[in-house]
C-alpha positions in Angstrom: -17.3 -3.1 -27.8 -13.8 -2.5 -26.5 -12.1 0.7 -27.8 -8.6 1.9 -27.6 -9.1 4.1 -24.5 -10.8 1.3 -22.6 -9.1 -0.6 -19.8 -9.2 -4.3 -19.1 -8.4 -5.9 -15.8 -7.6 -9.6 -16.0 -5.9 -12.4 -14.1 -2.6 -13.6 -15.4 -1.4 -17.1 -15.6 0.8 -16.5 -12.5 -2.2 -15.6 -10.4 -1.5 -11.9 -10.3 -4.0 -9.3 -11.6 -3.1 -6.9 -14.4 -4.6 -3.9 -16.1 -4.0 -2.9 -19.7 -5.4 -0.6 -22.3 -7.3 -2.4 -24.9 -5.2 -3.3 -27.9 -1.9 -3.4 -25.9 0.2 -6.6 -25.8 1.6 -5.9 -22.3 0.0 -4.9 -19.0 0.6 -1.4 -17.8 0.7 -2.5 -14.2 0.4 -5.8 -12.2 -1.2 -6.1 -8.8 -1.6 -8.8 -6.1 -5.4 -8.5 -5.9 -8.3 -7.8 -8.2 -9.3 -4.8 -6.0 -5.9 -3.2 -6.5 -5.9 -3.7 -10.2 -9.5 -2.4 -10.5 -8.9 0.6 -8.4 -5.8 1.5 -10.4 -7.7 1.2 -13.7 -10.6 3.3 -12.2 -8.2 6.1 -11.2 -6.7 6.1 -14.8 -10.2 6.5 -16.3 -11.2 9.2 -13.9 -8.2 11.3 -14.4 -7.6 10.8 -18.1 -9.9 10.7 -21.1 -12.6 8.5 -19.7 -13.7 5.3 -21.3 -14.9 1.9 -20.2 -13.5 -0.6 -17.7 -13.9 -4.3 -18.3 -13.3 -6.8 -15.6 -12.5 -10.4 -16.7 -13.2 -13.1 -14.2 -11.2 -16.3 -13.5 -12.8 -17.9 -16.6 -11.7 -15.1 -19.0 -15.3 -13.8 -19.5 -16.2 -10.2 -18.9 -18.0 -10.1 -15.5 -18.5 -6.4 -15.2 -18.3 -3.2 -17.1 -18.3 0.5 -16.1 -18.1 3.8 -18.0 -16.4 7.0 -17.1 -16.7 10.5 -18.5 -13.8 12.6 -19.6 -12.2 14.3 -16.6 -13.1 17.7 -18.1 -16.8 16.9 -18.3 -17.0 15.2 -14.8 -17.1 18.6 -13.0 -20.2 19.6 -15.1 -22.2 16.7 -13.7 -21.1 16.8 -10.1 -23.8 17.6 -7.7 -23.4 21.2 -6.4 -23.2 21.7 -2.6 -26.3 23.7 -1.6 -25.8 23.4 2.1 -24.5 26.9 2.6 
């Protein structure tokens, strides 16, 4: 289920790729490639409140999903460097 802090990457009618937060009418950014739009959405999720990323394919169906923790909690789960 898509929630209001989740991001959706989709292909626009003009062939460009866009990302938007769920529930928004307009895209927050537009990109030439899927990779650029996906990377932009991933950065937002990593540095903000976390959430889910949904990637829509050319057919409009969700082809992949990914989840991100809140930035404040990410540091708790990072592997510690023990190579001292």
